Residue frames as a rotation matrix with the C-alpha (Angstrom) as fourth column:
MET 1
0.177 -0.805 0.566 45.23
0.651 0.527 0.546 57.80
-0.738 0.272 0.618 0.64
VAL 2
0.428 0.003 0.904 44.77
0.840 -0.372 -0.396 60.13
0.335 0.928 -0.161 -2.34
ARG 3
0.965 -0.026 0.261 45.49
-0.105 -0.950 0.294 63.09
0.240 -0.311 -0.920 -0.13
ALA 4
0.607 -0.786 0.118 48.71
-0.108 0.065 0.992 61.57
-0.787 -0.615 -0.046 1.11
LEU 5
0.150 -0.561 0.814 49.87
0.888 0.439 0.138 60.59
-0.435 0.702 0.564 -2.36
ARG 6
0.705 0.203 0.679 49.12
0.572 -0.730 -0.375 64.13
0.419 0.653 -0.631 -3.64
ALA 7
0.918 -0.390 0.073 51.21
-0.333 -0.656 0.677 65.61
-0.216 -0.646 -0.732 -0.81
ALA 8
0.308 -0.871 0.384 54.07
0.105 0.432 0.896 63.23
-0.946 -0.235 0.224 -1.55
PHE 9
-0.635 -0.424 0.646 53.83
0.663 0.130 0.738 63.47
-0.397 0.896 0.198 -5.46
PRO 10
-0.034 0.628 -0.777 52.24
0.062 -0.775 -0.629 66.79
-0.997 -0.070 -0.013 -6.36
LEU 11
-0.206 -0.102 -0.973 53.22
-0.891 -0.392 0.229 66.50
-0.405 0.914 -0.010 -10.07
ARG 12
-0.977 -0.161 0.141 52.23
-0.088 0.905 0.417 62.92
-0.194 0.395 -0.898 -10.62
ASP 13
-0.355 0.892 -0.280 49.00
-0.765 -0.104 0.636 61.91
0.538 0.440 0.719 -12.24
ILE 14
-0.826 0.159 0.541 46.69
-0.323 0.653 -0.685 59.71
-0.462 -0.741 -0.488 -10.06
LEU 15
-0.409 0.778 -0.476 44.09
-0.384 0.326 0.864 57.26
0.827 0.537 0.165 -11.33
TYR 16
-0.826 0.152 0.542 41.65
-0.514 0.192 -0.836 56.47
-0.231 -0.970 -0.081 -8.54
VAL 17
-0.492 0.684 -0.538 39.14
-0.078 0.581 0.810 53.65
0.867 0.441 -0.232 -8.63
GLY 18
-0.717 0.353 0.601 36.36
-0.677 -0.145 -0.722 53.90
-0.168 -0.924 0.343 -6.03
ASP 19
-0.841 0.387 -0.379 34.40
0.128 0.821 0.556 50.69
0.526 0.419 -0.740 -5.94
THR 20
-0.803 0.510 0.307 31.33
-0.595 -0.664 -0.453 52.52
-0.027 -0.546 0.837 -4.67
ALA 21
0.058 0.888 -0.456 28.93
-0.839 0.290 0.460 49.92
0.541 0.356 0.762 -5.93
ARG 22
0.446 0.043 -0.894 30.47
0.082 0.993 0.089 47.11
0.891 -0.113 0.439 -3.78
VAL 23
-0.765 -0.627 0.144 31.92
-0.076 -0.135 -0.988 48.62
0.639 -0.767 0.055 -0.65
PRO 24
0.453 -0.810 0.371 32.30
-0.885 -0.361 0.293 48.05
-0.103 -0.462 -0.881 2.12
TYR 25
0.115 -0.522 -0.845 35.01
-0.448 0.732 -0.513 45.37
0.887 0.438 -0.150 1.71
GLY 26
-0.570 -0.579 0.583 35.52
-0.743 0.061 -0.666 45.00
0.350 -0.813 -0.465 5.42
ASN 27
-0.167 0.535 0.828 32.62
-0.728 0.500 -0.470 42.64
-0.665 -0.681 0.306 5.92
LYS 28
0.667 0.375 -0.644 33.20
-0.743 0.402 -0.536 40.50
0.058 0.835 0.546 2.83
SER 29
0.838 -0.393 0.378 34.90
0.220 0.878 0.425 37.17
-0.499 -0.273 0.822 2.46
ALA 30
-0.010 -0.987 -0.158 38.57
-0.152 -0.155 0.976 36.88
-0.988 0.034 -0.149 1.37
GLU 31
-0.421 -0.036 0.906 37.61
0.757 0.537 0.373 35.34
-0.500 0.843 -0.199 -1.89
THR 32
0.615 0.725 0.311 35.27
0.784 -0.518 -0.343 38.19
-0.087 0.455 -0.886 -2.76
VAL 33
0.701 -0.433 -0.567 37.82
-0.101 -0.847 0.523 40.82
-0.706 -0.309 -0.637 -1.80
GLN 34
-0.390 -0.880 0.270 40.56
0.091 0.255 0.963 39.08
-0.916 0.400 -0.019 -3.99
THR 35
-0.094 0.378 0.921 38.13
0.974 0.228 0.006 38.95
-0.207 0.898 -0.389 -7.03
TYR 36
0.861 0.491 -0.132 37.19
0.474 -0.869 -0.145 42.62
-0.186 0.062 -0.981 -6.67
SER 37
0.509 -0.755 -0.413 40.83
-0.166 -0.557 0.814 43.56
-0.845 -0.346 -0.409 -6.29
ARG 38
-0.401 -0.584 0.706 41.92
0.521 0.489 0.700 41.67
-0.754 0.648 0.108 -9.32
GLU 39
0.295 0.683 0.669 39.21
0.955 -0.179 -0.238 43.41
-0.043 0.708 -0.705 -11.43
ILE 40
0.897 0.002 -0.442 40.32
0.117 -0.965 0.233 46.85
-0.426 -0.261 -0.866 -10.22
VAL 41
0.044 -0.992 -0.122 43.94
-0.202 -0.129 0.971 46.14
-0.978 -0.018 -0.206 -10.93
ASP 42
-0.210 0.037 0.977 43.04
0.882 0.438 0.173 44.78
-0.422 0.898 -0.125 -14.43
PHE 43
0.783 0.559 0.273 41.27
0.621 -0.718 -0.313 48.11
0.021 0.415 -0.910 -15.16
LEU 44
0.741 -0.523 -0.422 44.17
-0.269 -0.806 0.527 50.27
-0.616 -0.277 -0.738 -13.89
GLU 45
-0.297 -0.859 0.417 46.72
0.275 0.341 0.899 48.26
-0.914 0.382 0.135 -15.92
GLN 46
-0.001 0.352 0.936 44.61
0.979 0.193 -0.071 48.76
-0.206 0.916 -0.344 -19.00
LYS 47
0.929 0.367 -0.049 44.67
0.368 -0.929 0.027 52.54
-0.036 -0.043 -0.998 -18.19
GLY 48
0.454 -0.832 0.317 48.47
0.148 -0.281 -0.948 52.53
0.879 0.478 -0.004 -18.26
ALA 49
0.893 -0.053 0.447 49.11
-0.437 -0.343 0.831 52.68
0.109 -0.938 -0.330 -14.52
GLU 50
0.234 -0.929 -0.287 52.78
-0.383 0.183 -0.905 52.32
0.894 0.322 -0.313 -13.72
ARG 51
-0.910 -0.407 -0.080 52.48
-0.033 0.263 -0.964 51.61
0.414 -0.875 -0.253 -10.01
ILE 52
-0.005 1.000 -0.013 49.47
-0.128 0.012 0.992 50.49
0.992 0.007 0.127 -8.08
VAL 53
-0.931 -0.224 0.290 48.57
-0.294 -0.012 -0.956 51.07
0.217 -0.975 -0.055 -4.48
ALA 54
-0.233 0.851 -0.471 45.81
0.595 0.508 0.623 49.11
0.769 -0.135 -0.625 -2.74
ALA 55
-0.753 -0.036 0.657 44.42
-0.327 -0.846 -0.420 52.12
0.571 -0.531 0.626 -0.87
CYS 56
0.489 0.855 0.173 42.41
-0.710 0.275 0.648 49.76
0.506 -0.439 0.742 1.36
ASN 57
-0.351 -0.689 0.634 43.73
-0.931 0.330 -0.157 47.93
-0.101 -0.645 -0.757 4.35
THR 58
0.320 0.575 0.753 41.31
-0.467 0.788 -0.403 45.08
-0.825 -0.223 0.520 3.84
ALA 59
0.976 -0.096 -0.196 42.45
-0.163 0.283 -0.945 44.57
0.146 0.954 0.260 0.19
SER 60
0.120 -0.990 0.077 46.10
-0.881 -0.142 -0.451 44.95
0.457 -0.014 -0.889 1.48
ALA 61
-0.260 -0.254 0.931 45.55
-0.884 0.452 -0.123 42.21
-0.390 -0.855 -0.342 3.90
LEU 62
0.211 0.489 0.846 43.68
-0.127 0.872 -0.472 39.73
-0.969 -0.008 0.246 1.73
ALA 63
0.915 0.277 0.294 44.70
0.244 0.202 -0.948 40.35
-0.322 0.939 0.117 -1.84
VAL 64
0.699 -0.615 -0.366 48.00
-0.699 -0.696 -0.165 42.20
-0.153 0.371 -0.916 -2.28
GLU 65
-0.099 -0.831 0.547 50.27
-0.516 0.513 0.686 39.20
-0.851 -0.215 -0.479 -1.67
SER 66
0.132 0.182 0.974 48.73
0.602 0.766 -0.224 37.30
-0.788 0.616 -0.009 -4.57
LEU 67
0.937 0.334 0.103 48.62
0.277 -0.530 -0.801 40.30
-0.213 0.779 -0.590 -6.78
VAL 68
0.429 -0.873 -0.231 52.31
-0.695 -0.483 0.533 41.06
-0.577 -0.068 -0.814 -6.29
LYS 69
-0.324 -0.612 0.721 53.17
-0.086 0.778 0.622 37.66
-0.942 0.139 -0.305 -7.63
THR 70
-0.031 0.359 0.933 51.03
0.820 0.542 -0.181 37.92
-0.571 0.760 -0.311 -10.85
ARG 71
0.868 0.452 -0.204 51.36
0.312 -0.817 -0.485 41.49
-0.386 0.357 -0.850 -11.98
GLN 72
0.321 -0.744 0.585 53.86
0.864 -0.022 -0.503 43.24
0.387 0.667 0.636 -14.27
VAL 73
0.039 -0.213 0.976 53.59
-0.149 -0.967 -0.205 46.54
0.988 -0.138 -0.070 -12.49
PRO 74
-0.884 -0.415 -0.213 54.46
0.153 0.173 -0.973 47.03
0.441 -0.893 -0.089 -8.91
VAL 75
0.223 0.974 0.034 51.58
0.090 -0.055 0.994 46.58
0.971 -0.218 -0.100 -6.47
HIS 76
-0.783 -0.615 0.095 51.83
0.014 -0.170 -0.985 48.03
0.622 -0.770 0.142 -2.99
GLY 77
0.197 0.857 -0.477 49.73
0.667 0.240 0.705 47.46
0.718 -0.457 -0.525 0.08
MET 78
0.478 0.057 0.876 49.43
-0.391 -0.880 0.271 49.43
0.786 -0.472 -0.398 3.32
ILE 79
0.969 0.129 -0.212 50.57
0.119 0.507 0.854 46.96
0.218 -0.852 0.476 5.87
GLU 80
0.356 -0.895 -0.270 54.34
0.895 0.409 -0.175 46.81
0.268 -0.180 0.947 5.59
SER 81
-0.488 -0.460 0.742 54.90
0.256 -0.888 -0.382 50.66
0.834 0.003 0.551 5.72
GLY 82
0.447 0.660 0.603 52.24
-0.435 -0.429 0.792 51.00
0.782 -0.616 0.096 8.50
VAL 83
0.883 -0.178 -0.433 53.92
0.426 0.689 0.586 48.36
0.194 -0.702 0.685 10.58
ALA 84
-0.101 -0.981 0.164 57.40
0.838 -0.172 -0.518 50.04
0.536 0.085 0.840 9.96
ALA 85
-0.248 -0.009 0.969 55.99
-0.114 -0.993 -0.038 53.38
0.962 -0.120 0.245 11.15
ALA 86
0.800 0.598 0.046 54.38
-0.199 0.193 0.961 51.74
0.565 -0.778 0.273 14.27
VAL 87
0.567 -0.662 -0.491 57.64
0.794 0.597 0.112 50.13
0.219 -0.454 0.864 15.26
ALA 88
-0.456 -0.792 0.405 59.60
0.648 -0.608 -0.459 53.40
0.610 0.053 0.791 14.74
ALA 89
0.202 0.626 0.753 56.97
0.021 -0.771 0.636 55.30
0.979 -0.113 -0.169 16.77
GLY 90
-0.137 -0.374 0.917 58.23
-0.904 -0.332 -0.270 54.10
0.406 -0.866 -0.292 20.05
GLU 91
-0.908 -0.300 -0.292 58.29
-0.151 0.885 -0.441 51.36
0.390 -0.356 -0.849 22.64
GLY 92
-0.694 0.621 0.365 55.30
-0.477 -0.017 -0.879 49.73
-0.539 -0.784 0.308 24.39
PRO 93
-0.343 0.663 0.665 52.05
0.537 0.719 -0.441 47.93
-0.771 0.206 -0.603 23.40
VAL 94
-0.944 0.130 -0.303 50.74
-0.323 -0.554 0.768 48.68
-0.068 0.823 0.565 19.92
GLY 95
-0.074 0.957 0.282 46.94
0.066 0.287 -0.956 48.80
-0.995 -0.052 -0.084 19.23
VAL 96
-0.996 -0.079 -0.032 45.60
-0.026 -0.080 0.996 48.17
-0.081 0.994 0.078 15.77
ILE 97
-0.113 0.991 0.070 41.97
-0.038 0.066 -0.997 49.12
-0.993 -0.116 0.030 14.69
GLY 98
-0.916 -0.162 -0.366 40.45
-0.369 -0.015 0.929 48.18
-0.156 0.987 -0.046 11.40
THR 99
0.016 0.927 -0.376 37.55
-0.940 0.143 0.311 46.58
0.341 0.348 0.873 9.64
PRO 100
0.595 0.256 0.762 36.41
-0.600 0.773 0.208 43.07
-0.535 -0.581 0.613 10.77
ALA 101
0.985 -0.174 0.013 38.05
0.124 0.644 -0.755 41.53
0.123 0.745 0.656 7.72
THR 102
0.338 -0.903 0.264 41.41
-0.376 -0.387 -0.842 43.26
0.863 0.186 -0.471 8.26
ILE 103
-0.002 -0.280 0.960 41.51
-1.000 0.008 0.000 42.35
-0.008 -0.960 -0.280 11.98
ALA 104
0.730 0.378 0.569 40.43
-0.436 0.899 -0.038 38.75
-0.526 -0.220 0.822 11.36
SER 105
0.824 -0.470 -0.317 43.11
-0.123 0.397 -0.909 38.21
0.554 0.788 0.269 8.72
GLY 106
0.838 -0.507 -0.202 45.71
0.384 0.284 0.879 38.83
-0.388 -0.814 0.433 11.38
ALA 107
0.540 -0.611 0.579 47.97
0.664 -0.114 -0.739 40.51
0.517 0.784 0.344 8.78
TYR 108
0.469 -0.388 0.793 48.97
-0.413 -0.890 -0.192 43.49
0.781 -0.237 -0.578 10.98
GLN 109
0.813 -0.100 0.574 49.33
-0.519 0.322 0.792 41.33
-0.264 -0.942 0.210 14.11
LYS 110
0.779 -0.542 0.316 51.67
0.592 0.801 -0.088 38.91
-0.205 0.255 0.945 12.21
ALA 111
0.425 -0.653 0.627 53.72
0.465 -0.436 -0.770 41.64
0.776 0.619 0.118 10.60
LEU 112
0.501 -0.245 0.830 54.16
-0.633 -0.758 0.158 43.60
0.591 -0.605 -0.534 13.89
ALA 113
0.879 -0.167 0.447 55.21
-0.225 0.681 0.697 40.39
-0.420 -0.713 0.561 15.71
LYS 114
0.666 -0.617 0.420 57.77
0.745 0.520 -0.417 39.69
0.039 0.591 0.806 13.00
ALA 115
0.409 -0.481 0.775 59.12
0.112 -0.817 -0.566 43.30
0.906 0.318 -0.280 13.01
ARG 116
-0.321 -0.461 0.827 59.59
-0.796 -0.341 -0.500 43.26
0.513 -0.819 -0.258 16.81
PRO 117
-0.124 0.270 -0.955 59.37
0.285 0.931 0.227 39.76
0.951 -0.244 -0.192 18.43
GLY 118
-0.580 0.023 -0.814 57.73
0.812 0.094 -0.576 39.88
0.063 -0.995 -0.073 21.86
LEU 119
-0.953 0.215 0.215 55.79
-0.225 -0.974 -0.018 43.04
0.205 -0.066 0.977 21.12
ARG 120
-0.620 0.785 -0.014 52.43
0.495 0.378 -0.782 43.12
-0.609 -0.492 -0.623 22.70
VAL 121
-0.939 0.344 -0.018 49.73
-0.198 -0.495 0.846 43.82
0.282 0.798 0.532 19.98
VAL 122
-0.552 0.830 -0.075 46.09
0.204 0.047 -0.978 44.61
-0.808 -0.556 -0.195 20.80
ALA 123
-0.965 0.235 0.116 43.74
0.065 -0.215 0.975 44.35
0.254 0.948 0.192 17.72
GLN 124
-0.409 0.902 -0.141 40.16
0.203 -0.060 -0.977 45.64
-0.890 -0.428 -0.158 17.74
ALA 125
-0.613 0.365 0.701 37.67
0.754 0.004 0.657 45.54
0.237 0.931 -0.277 14.92
THR 126
-0.595 0.302 -0.745 35.91
0.229 -0.824 -0.517 48.94
-0.770 -0.479 0.421 14.75
PRO 127
-0.529 0.350 0.773 33.25
0.847 0.278 0.453 48.58
-0.056 0.894 -0.444 12.01
LEU 128
0.507 0.858 -0.079 31.06
0.834 -0.512 -0.205 51.55
-0.217 0.038 -0.976 12.88
PHE 129
-0.178 -0.610 -0.772 33.95
0.215 -0.790 0.574 54.04
-0.960 -0.063 0.272 12.28
VAL 130
-0.854 -0.253 0.454 33.48
0.464 0.023 0.885 53.66
-0.235 0.967 0.098 8.54
PRO 131
0.078 0.916 0.393 29.70
0.888 -0.243 0.390 54.74
0.453 0.319 -0.833 8.34
LEU 132
0.478 0.167 -0.863 30.46
0.671 -0.703 0.235 57.45
-0.567 -0.691 -0.448 10.79
VAL 133
-0.509 -0.743 -0.436 33.13
0.152 -0.575 0.804 58.97
-0.848 0.343 0.405 8.57
GLU 134
-0.794 0.228 0.564 31.02
0.596 0.113 0.795 58.51
0.118 0.967 -0.226 5.42
GLU 135
0.356 0.933 -0.048 28.10
0.902 -0.330 0.278 60.30
0.244 -0.143 -0.959 7.11
GLY 136
-0.068 -0.465 0.882 30.55
0.170 -0.877 -0.449 63.14
0.983 0.119 0.139 8.04
TRP 137
0.923 0.323 0.208 30.18
-0.164 -0.159 0.974 62.52
0.347 -0.933 -0.093 11.84
LEU 138
0.185 -0.971 -0.150 33.94
0.240 0.192 -0.952 63.12
0.953 0.140 0.268 12.56
GLU 139
-0.903 -0.409 0.134 33.20
0.003 -0.316 -0.949 64.62
0.430 -0.856 0.286 16.02
GLY 140
-0.165 0.876 0.452 30.55
-0.744 -0.411 0.526 65.01
0.647 -0.250 0.720 18.57
GLU 141
-0.088 0.199 0.976 28.90
-0.967 0.218 -0.132 62.99
-0.239 -0.955 0.174 21.28
VAL 142
0.869 0.490 0.070 27.91
-0.427 0.812 -0.398 60.01
-0.252 0.316 0.915 19.31
THR 143
0.567 -0.730 -0.382 31.26
-0.187 0.337 -0.923 59.50
0.802 0.595 0.054 17.63
GLU 144
-0.278 -0.760 0.587 33.07
-0.789 -0.168 -0.591 59.93
0.548 -0.627 -0.553 20.92
LYS 145
0.254 0.407 0.877 30.92
-0.845 0.534 -0.004 57.40
-0.470 -0.741 0.480 22.74
VAL 146
0.982 0.063 -0.176 31.53
-0.153 0.809 -0.567 54.89
0.106 0.584 0.805 19.93
ALA 147
0.328 -0.943 -0.051 35.15
-0.345 -0.069 -0.936 55.51
0.880 0.324 -0.348 20.08
ARG 148
-0.282 -0.338 0.898 35.38
-0.952 -0.017 -0.305 55.07
0.119 -0.941 -0.317 23.89
GLN 149
0.686 0.525 0.504 33.45
-0.583 0.811 -0.051 51.77
-0.435 -0.258 0.862 23.60
TYR 150
0.916 -0.335 -0.220 35.82
0.055 0.649 -0.759 50.40
0.397 0.683 0.613 20.96
LEU 151
0.112 -0.984 0.141 39.06
-0.272 -0.167 -0.948 51.70
0.956 0.068 -0.287 22.55
GLU 152
0.611 0.187 0.770 38.35
-0.768 -0.096 0.633 50.71
0.192 -0.978 0.084 26.09
PRO 153
0.939 -0.328 0.105 40.17
0.286 0.911 0.296 47.34
-0.193 -0.248 0.949 25.74
LEU 154
0.407 -0.811 0.421 43.13
0.573 -0.132 -0.809 49.08
0.711 0.570 0.411 24.21
ILE 155
0.239 -0.250 0.938 43.29
-0.574 -0.816 -0.071 51.74
0.783 -0.521 -0.338 26.92
ARG 156
0.935 0.128 0.331 43.18
-0.347 0.531 0.773 48.90
-0.076 -0.838 0.541 29.56
GLU 157
0.740 -0.658 0.138 46.30
0.669 0.742 -0.052 47.41
-0.069 0.131 0.989 27.97
LYS 158
0.499 -0.577 -0.647 48.14
0.056 -0.723 0.688 50.78
-0.865 -0.380 -0.328 28.12
ILE 159
0.414 -0.396 0.819 48.95
0.908 0.247 -0.339 50.94
-0.068 0.884 0.462 24.40
ARG 160
-0.006 -0.511 -0.859 51.48
0.274 -0.827 0.490 53.63
-0.962 -0.232 0.145 23.43
VAL 161
-0.814 -0.172 -0.554 50.88
-0.454 -0.407 0.793 53.47
-0.362 0.897 0.253 19.67
LEU 162
0.102 0.867 0.488 47.67
0.149 0.472 -0.869 52.94
-0.984 0.162 -0.081 17.67
VAL 163
-0.932 -0.345 0.106 47.76
0.072 0.109 0.991 51.91
-0.354 0.932 -0.077 14.02
LEU 164
-0.029 0.915 -0.403 44.89
-0.566 -0.347 -0.747 53.30
-0.824 0.207 0.528 11.99
ALA 165
-0.793 -0.433 0.429 44.47
0.006 0.698 0.716 50.28
-0.609 0.570 -0.551 9.73
CYS 166
0.064 0.768 0.638 41.72
0.947 0.156 -0.282 51.68
-0.316 0.622 -0.717 7.55
THR 167
-0.748 -0.465 0.472 42.00
0.610 -0.763 0.214 54.69
0.261 0.448 0.855 5.21
HIS 168
0.353 0.839 0.415 38.63
0.398 -0.536 0.745 56.17
0.847 -0.097 -0.523 6.64
TYR 169
0.587 0.149 -0.796 40.06
0.791 0.103 0.603 56.33
0.172 -0.983 -0.057 10.23
PRO 170
-0.587 -0.797 -0.140 42.58
0.808 -0.567 -0.161 59.21
0.048 -0.208 0.977 9.96
LEU 171
-0.384 0.528 0.758 39.62
0.070 -0.802 0.594 61.53
0.921 0.281 0.271 9.58
LEU 172
0.751 0.626 -0.209 38.72
0.216 0.066 0.974 60.60
0.624 -0.777 -0.085 13.15
LYS 173
-0.182 -0.927 -0.328 42.19
0.601 0.159 -0.783 61.50
0.778 -0.340 0.528 14.58
GLY 174
-0.375 0.208 0.903 40.62
-0.533 -0.846 -0.027 64.42
0.758 -0.491 0.428 16.54
VAL 175
0.563 0.792 0.234 38.31
-0.693 0.299 0.656 62.03
0.450 -0.532 0.718 18.43
LEU 176
0.709 -0.371 -0.600 40.76
0.353 0.923 -0.154 59.28
0.611 -0.102 0.785 18.72
GLY 177
-0.401 -0.903 0.155 43.39
0.346 -0.306 -0.887 61.50
0.848 -0.302 0.435 20.20
LYS 178
-0.244 0.391 0.887 40.94
-0.737 -0.670 0.093 62.82
0.631 -0.631 0.452 22.68
VAL 179
0.813 0.581 -0.040 39.81
-0.449 0.670 0.591 59.49
0.370 -0.462 0.806 23.89
LEU 180
0.629 -0.641 -0.441 43.32
0.561 0.766 -0.314 57.96
0.539 -0.050 0.841 24.07
GLY 181
0.842 -0.338 -0.420 45.12
0.179 -0.559 0.810 61.04
-0.509 -0.757 -0.410 25.44
ALA 182
0.735 -0.576 -0.358 48.45
-0.677 -0.586 -0.446 62.75
0.047 0.570 -0.820 24.23
GLY 183
-0.007 -0.815 0.579 50.54
-0.726 0.402 0.558 59.77
-0.688 -0.416 -0.595 25.45
VAL 184
0.220 0.171 0.960 49.39
0.398 0.883 -0.248 57.54
-0.890 0.437 0.126 22.41
ARG 185
-0.645 -0.500 -0.578 50.98
-0.368 -0.460 0.808 58.01
-0.670 0.734 0.112 19.03
LEU 186
0.553 0.811 0.190 48.52
-0.176 0.337 -0.925 57.60
-0.814 0.478 0.330 16.07
VAL 187
-0.664 -0.738 0.121 50.02
-0.066 0.219 0.973 55.96
-0.745 0.639 -0.194 12.97
ASP 188
0.473 0.732 -0.490 48.24
-0.574 -0.166 -0.802 56.79
-0.668 0.661 0.341 9.67
SER 189
0.042 -0.391 0.920 48.84
0.410 0.846 0.341 53.85
-0.911 0.362 0.195 7.32
SER 190
0.839 0.322 0.440 48.07
0.532 -0.307 -0.789 56.14
-0.119 0.896 -0.428 4.33
GLU 191
0.851 -0.524 -0.033 50.76
-0.522 -0.851 0.051 58.62
-0.055 -0.026 -0.998 5.24
ALA 192
0.186 -0.716 0.673 53.21
-0.325 0.602 0.730 55.71
-0.927 -0.355 -0.120 5.97
CYS 193
0.397 0.066 0.915 52.55
0.621 0.715 -0.321 54.22
-0.676 0.696 0.243 2.60
ALA 194
0.971 0.085 0.223 52.95
0.215 -0.716 -0.664 57.49
0.104 0.692 -0.714 0.78
GLU 195
0.654 -0.751 0.093 56.23
-0.703 -0.558 0.441 58.17
-0.279 -0.354 -0.893 2.48
SER 196
0.024 -0.585 0.811 57.65
0.012 0.811 0.585 54.76
-1.000 -0.004 0.027 1.78
LEU 197
0.561 0.148 0.815 56.80
0.756 0.309 -0.577 55.23
-0.337 0.940 0.062 -1.92
LYS 198
0.980 -0.200 0.003 58.36
-0.193 -0.953 -0.233 58.60
0.049 0.228 -0.973 -1.98
ALA 199
0.335 -0.910 0.245 61.62
-0.554 0.019 0.832 57.08
-0.762 -0.415 -0.498 -0.91
THR 200
-0.252 -0.425 0.869 61.72
0.378 0.784 0.493 54.70
-0.891 0.452 -0.037 -4.00
GLU 201
0.551 0.613 0.566 59.87
0.757 -0.083 -0.648 56.74
-0.350 0.786 -0.510 -6.67
ALA 202
-0.563 -0.781 0.271 61.88
0.814 -0.466 0.347 58.80
-0.144 0.416 0.898 -9.10
SER 203
-0.269 0.431 -0.861 60.81
0.051 -0.886 -0.460 62.52
-0.962 -0.168 0.217 -9.40
ARG 204
-0.667 0.100 0.738 58.73
0.745 0.107 0.658 62.91
-0.013 0.989 -0.146 -12.55
ALA 205
-0.698 0.447 -0.559 56.75
-0.310 -0.893 -0.327 66.05
-0.645 -0.055 0.762 -13.80
GLU 206
-0.552 0.692 0.465 53.19
0.820 0.347 0.456 65.26
0.154 0.633 -0.759 -15.22
LYS 207
-0.349 0.525 0.776 50.12
0.035 -0.820 0.571 67.38
0.936 0.227 0.268 -14.98
GLY 208
-0.996 0.004 0.087 49.39
-0.086 0.039 -0.996 66.31
-0.007 -0.999 -0.038 -11.33
GLU 209
-0.377 0.922 -0.085 45.81
-0.776 -0.264 0.574 65.30
0.507 0.282 0.815 -12.33
LEU 210
-0.814 0.218 0.539 43.48
-0.234 0.725 -0.647 63.29
-0.532 -0.653 -0.539 -10.41
LYS 211
-0.523 0.553 -0.649 41.17
-0.700 0.156 0.697 61.06
0.487 0.818 0.305 -12.40
ILE 212
-0.660 0.242 0.711 38.41
-0.574 0.448 -0.685 59.26
-0.485 -0.860 -0.157 -10.65
TYR 213
-0.509 0.498 -0.703 36.53
-0.452 0.540 0.710 56.16
0.733 0.678 -0.050 -11.78
LEU 214
-0.532 0.473 0.702 33.51
-0.703 0.217 -0.678 54.86
-0.473 -0.854 0.217 -9.73
THR 215
-0.969 0.224 -0.107 31.63
0.149 0.868 0.473 51.67
0.199 0.443 -0.874 -10.06
ASP 216
-0.101 0.970 -0.223 28.27
0.972 0.048 -0.231 53.42
-0.214 -0.240 -0.947 -9.15
GLU 217
0.486 0.367 0.793 26.73
0.579 -0.815 0.023 56.87
0.655 0.448 -0.609 -9.90
PRO 218
-0.516 -0.838 0.179 28.88
0.428 -0.433 -0.793 59.68
0.742 -0.333 0.582 -8.50
GLY 219
0.550 0.783 -0.289 26.05
0.686 -0.227 0.692 61.32
0.476 -0.579 -0.662 -6.56
PRO 220
0.987 -0.088 0.137 27.61
-0.149 -0.833 0.533 63.40
0.067 -0.547 -0.835 -3.70
PHE 221
0.571 -0.819 -0.053 31.12
0.796 0.537 0.280 61.73
-0.201 -0.202 0.958 -4.09
LEU 222
0.012 -0.633 0.774 32.70
0.677 -0.564 -0.472 64.67
0.736 0.530 0.422 -5.95
GLY 223
0.562 0.247 0.789 31.52
-0.297 -0.830 0.472 67.13
0.772 -0.500 -0.393 -3.15
ARG 224
0.986 -0.157 0.057 33.12
0.003 0.360 0.933 64.86
-0.168 -0.919 0.356 -0.54
VAL 225
0.360 -0.898 0.253 36.37
0.931 0.329 -0.158 64.52
0.059 0.293 0.954 -2.44
GLU 226
-0.045 -0.404 0.914 36.73
0.395 -0.847 -0.355 68.32
0.918 0.345 0.197 -2.85
SER 227
0.815 0.280 0.507 35.89
-0.312 -0.526 0.791 68.82
0.488 -0.803 -0.341 0.81
PHE 228
0.799 -0.601 0.020 38.99
0.403 0.559 0.725 66.80
-0.447 -0.571 0.688 1.51
LEU 229
0.005 -0.865 0.503 41.21
0.953 0.157 0.260 67.84
-0.304 0.477 0.824 -1.24
GLY 230
-0.515 -0.177 -0.839 39.98
0.091 -0.984 0.152 71.30
-0.852 0.002 0.523 -2.27
LYS 231
0.562 0.796 -0.225 37.83
-0.113 -0.196 -0.974 72.80
-0.820 0.572 -0.020 -4.95
GLY 232
0.730 -0.211 -0.650 38.93
-0.682 -0.157 -0.714 71.86
0.049 0.965 -0.259 -8.51
ALA 233
-0.112 -0.815 0.569 41.14
-0.720 0.461 0.518 68.92
-0.685 -0.352 -0.638 -7.27
VAL 234
-0.014 0.257 0.966 39.43
0.283 0.928 -0.243 66.49
-0.959 0.270 -0.086 -9.48
ALA 235
-0.792 -0.328 -0.516 40.32
-0.387 -0.385 0.838 66.60
-0.473 0.863 0.178 -13.28
SER 236
-0.288 0.751 -0.594 37.47
-0.744 0.215 0.633 64.14
0.603 0.624 0.496 -14.18
ILE 237
-0.603 0.241 0.760 35.13
-0.472 0.661 -0.584 61.61
-0.643 -0.711 -0.285 -12.66
GLU 238
-0.304 0.353 -0.885 33.58
-0.828 0.361 0.428 58.71
0.471 0.863 0.183 -14.67
ARG 239
0.339 0.532 0.776 31.36
-0.756 0.645 -0.113 55.81
-0.560 -0.548 0.621 -13.99
ILE 240
-0.514 -0.542 -0.665 32.79
-0.822 0.533 0.201 52.39
0.246 0.650 -0.719 -14.99
HIS 241
0.715 0.693 0.092 31.47
-0.699 0.704 0.128 48.80
0.024 -0.156 0.987 -15.15
LEU 242
-0.526 -0.841 0.124 33.71
-0.850 0.524 -0.053 46.13
-0.021 -0.133 -0.991 -13.77
PRO 243
-0.492 0.320 -0.809 32.87
-0.104 0.902 0.419 42.31
0.864 0.290 -0.411 -14.08
HIS 244
-0.326 0.409 -0.852 30.20
0.821 0.569 -0.041 41.34
0.468 -0.714 -0.521 -11.61
GLY 245
-0.971 -0.073 -0.229 29.55
0.197 -0.789 -0.582 45.02
-0.138 -0.610 0.781 -10.72
C-alpha cells in the first residue's frame, strides 16, 4: 500500500503504523480487529494525520465502517475502490482471495453484488499466502503448488477477474498470473485505493518522507521495506507502544 501511495503522491509525507506485535489480523475476531484499528487511528490522529488509509483488507472489512462514523479526519478502506476496479476490469465471474477474516466477513462479496447485481462471485480464503510473502517465497515450486491448490475452485468457475483482497498478495502476481493464465485480470486493491484517493486529493508539496512506527522491535523490517521501495526510502523508524500491545 505504501508503494502505491508513494507512486500516487510522491511529495506527500506518509506516516505508516505496522502492528508487527499483533499481526496477522486475518485470523482474529472482529472485535479484536476493531480494537486494534481504533488504537492505531488514535495514534495517527495524535501525530496530525489529515487522512487515514486502513492499508489492510481485514481492517477495511471489519473496522472501517465504524471508524468513518466516529472520526474527524477521513478514513478510507480498500474495499470500495477494489470493487470498482474489479467491475471496471471486464465481464464474467469475479474471484476474491483474502485472509479468512476478510472472506468470512463477506464484505467484498456483498459490495460486488451491489455494484453489479447478478454477478457471479467466487471467494476463497488463502491464509498461507501471507507467510509465504513474509518469508520472501514469491515464486518457486512450493509457492506455485500452494497457489494451484487455492485457485483450483476459482479456475473451475472460469473467473475472468481476481481481486487481491490482501495487501501482501500483489507481491505474488507473477505466480498468480502463471497459475490463472493471461485471460484473468488481477486487481490490486492497494493500487485501486491509491488511484481513488488521487482523484480526490489536492496536490500538495511536502518533503515526501516516509516515517514508520512499529509495535515490535524493527528487526529485519527496514531491510524488507527498502527491498520494496528502494534504499533510503525511509526517513525514520520507531517502536511505539499501543494499549494492550
